[in-house]
VEXFI-615732 format. One record per residue (C-alpha): residue in three letters; x, y, z. Coordinates in Angstrom, 3 decimals, always signed. Example, Ala and Ser with C-alpha at 12.3 -4.5 7.8 and 13.67 -1.06 7.14 Angstrom:
2
rest	east	north	up
ala	+12.300	-4.500	+7.800
ser	+13.670	-1.060	+7.140
//
This chain:
68
rest	east	north	up
met	+21.240	+19.455	-1.763
glu	+22.612	+19.086	+1.751
arg	+19.163	+18.914	+3.419
arg	+18.031	+16.223	+1.143
lys	+20.971	+14.153	+1.963
ile	+20.374	+14.427	+5.680
gln	+16.661	+13.636	+5.408
leu	+17.503	+10.546	+3.405
val	+19.916	+9.360	+5.950
trp	+17.398	+10.273	+8.790
gly	+14.756	+8.050	+7.086
ala	+17.036	+5.097	+6.696
ala	+17.992	+5.480	+10.255
leu	+14.124	+5.530	+11.204
val	+13.562	+2.290	+8.998
met	+16.532	+0.564	+10.788
ala	+15.283	+1.724	+14.235
gly	+11.744	+0.010	+13.337
leu	+13.218	-3.139	+12.074
gly	+15.447	-3.170	+15.316
val	+12.064	-3.214	+17.236
phe	+10.797	-5.884	+15.559
tyr	+14.162	-7.825	+16.121
arg	+14.113	-7.122	+19.767
ile	+10.747	-7.596	+20.825
pro	+11.090	-11.601	+21.176
gln	+14.154	-10.931	+23.397
val	+12.506	-8.175	+25.506
met	+9.110	-9.526	+26.097
pro	+10.208	-12.027	+28.793
lys	+11.886	-9.310	+30.776
val	+8.948	-6.993	+30.459
ser	+6.663	-9.889	+31.664
glu	+8.621	-9.864	+34.837
ile	+7.874	-6.466	+35.801
ala	+4.625	-6.492	+38.152
phe	+2.865	-3.600	+36.500
phe	+2.895	-5.157	+33.052
ser	+2.632	-9.006	+34.018
gly	-1.280	-8.743	+33.493
ser	-1.289	-7.638	+30.101
pro	+1.660	-8.768	+27.944
gly	-0.313	-8.712	+24.963
ile	-1.216	-5.173	+25.089
val	+2.662	-4.295	+25.721
lys	+3.591	-6.703	+22.763
phe	+0.907	-4.859	+20.469
cys	+2.416	-1.459	+21.474
phe	+5.722	-2.451	+20.602
tyr	+4.584	-3.820	+17.227
val	+2.745	-0.567	+16.468
leu	+6.049	+1.380	+17.243
gly	+7.852	-0.542	+14.866
val	+5.354	-0.062	+11.904
leu	+5.277	+3.768	+12.598
leu	+9.011	+3.876	+12.431
ile	+9.207	+2.019	+9.408
phe	+6.289	+3.888	+7.609
gly	+7.644	+7.295	+8.782
gly	+11.154	+6.398	+7.423
gly	+9.866	+5.131	+4.518
lys	+7.770	+8.333	+3.865
lys	+10.877	+10.281	+4.356
ile	+13.067	+8.377	+1.987
tyr	+10.249	+8.338	-0.673
glu	+9.805	+12.029	-0.488
asn	+13.561	+13.066	-0.643
arg	+14.816	+10.546	-3.203
//
Protein backbone atom coordinates (compact mmCIF):
# COMPACT_ATOMS: atom_id res chain seq x y z
CA MET A 1 0.00 0.00 0.00
CA GLU A 2 2.86 2.39 0.80
CA ARG A 3 4.50 1.84 -2.61
CA ARG A 4 1.26 2.75 -4.35
CA LYS A 5 1.00 6.02 -2.47
CA ILE A 6 4.59 6.90 -3.31
CA GLN A 7 3.95 6.16 -6.98
CA LEU A 8 0.88 8.43 -6.97
CA VAL A 9 2.84 11.28 -5.41
CA TRP A 10 5.69 10.75 -7.89
CA GLY A 11 3.21 10.79 -10.79
CA ALA A 12 1.67 14.01 -9.52
CA ALA A 13 5.13 15.55 -9.20
CA LEU A 14 5.94 14.59 -12.80
CA VAL A 15 2.71 16.16 -14.07
CA MET A 16 3.37 19.35 -12.12
CA ALA A 17 6.94 19.49 -13.46
CA GLY A 18 5.60 19.14 -17.01
CA LEU A 19 3.11 21.93 -16.46
CA GLY A 20 5.91 24.03 -14.99
CA VAL A 21 7.94 23.54 -18.15
CA PHE A 22 5.03 24.87 -20.23
CA TYR A 23 4.67 27.82 -17.87
CA ARG A 24 8.36 28.72 -17.96
CA ILE A 25 9.08 28.38 -21.70
CA PRO A 26 7.98 31.94 -22.63
CA GLN A 27 10.03 33.37 -19.76
CA VAL A 28 13.19 31.38 -20.45
CA MET A 29 13.36 31.52 -24.26
CA PRO A 30 14.63 35.14 -24.46
CA LYS A 31 17.48 34.22 -22.10
CA VAL A 32 18.27 31.06 -24.05
CA SER A 33 18.31 33.03 -27.32
CA GLU A 34 21.06 35.26 -25.90
CA ILE A 35 23.41 32.27 -25.68
CA ALA A 36 25.53 32.29 -28.82
CA PHE A 37 25.33 28.53 -29.37
CA PHE A 38 21.51 28.51 -29.37
CA SER A 39 20.89 31.89 -31.05
CA GLY A 40 20.72 30.38 -34.55
CA SER A 41 18.01 27.85 -33.79
CA PRO A 42 15.52 29.05 -31.16
CA GLY A 43 12.74 27.03 -32.81
CA ILE A 44 14.50 23.74 -32.22
CA VAL A 45 15.21 24.63 -28.59
CA LYS A 46 11.59 25.62 -28.04
CA PHE A 47 10.42 22.38 -29.68
CA CYS A 48 12.67 20.35 -27.38
CA PHE A 49 11.31 22.13 -24.30
CA TYR A 50 7.73 21.42 -25.39
CA VAL A 51 8.56 17.75 -26.05
CA LEU A 52 10.11 17.54 -22.58
CA GLY A 53 6.94 19.00 -21.05
CA VAL A 54 4.69 16.59 -22.95
CA LEU A 55 6.80 13.60 -21.92
CA LEU A 56 6.73 14.64 -18.26
CA ILE A 57 2.96 15.08 -18.30
CA PHE A 58 2.43 11.82 -20.18
CA GLY A 59 4.74 9.85 -17.87
CA GLY A 60 3.16 11.29 -14.74
CA GLY A 61 -0.34 10.67 -16.05
CA LYS A 62 0.53 7.09 -16.89
CA LYS A 63 1.97 6.54 -13.41
CA ILE A 64 -1.14 8.03 -11.78
CA TYR A 65 -3.46 5.97 -14.00
CA GLU A 66 -1.65 2.70 -13.28
CA ASN A 67 -1.53 3.25 -9.50
CA ARG A 68 -4.90 4.73 -8.70
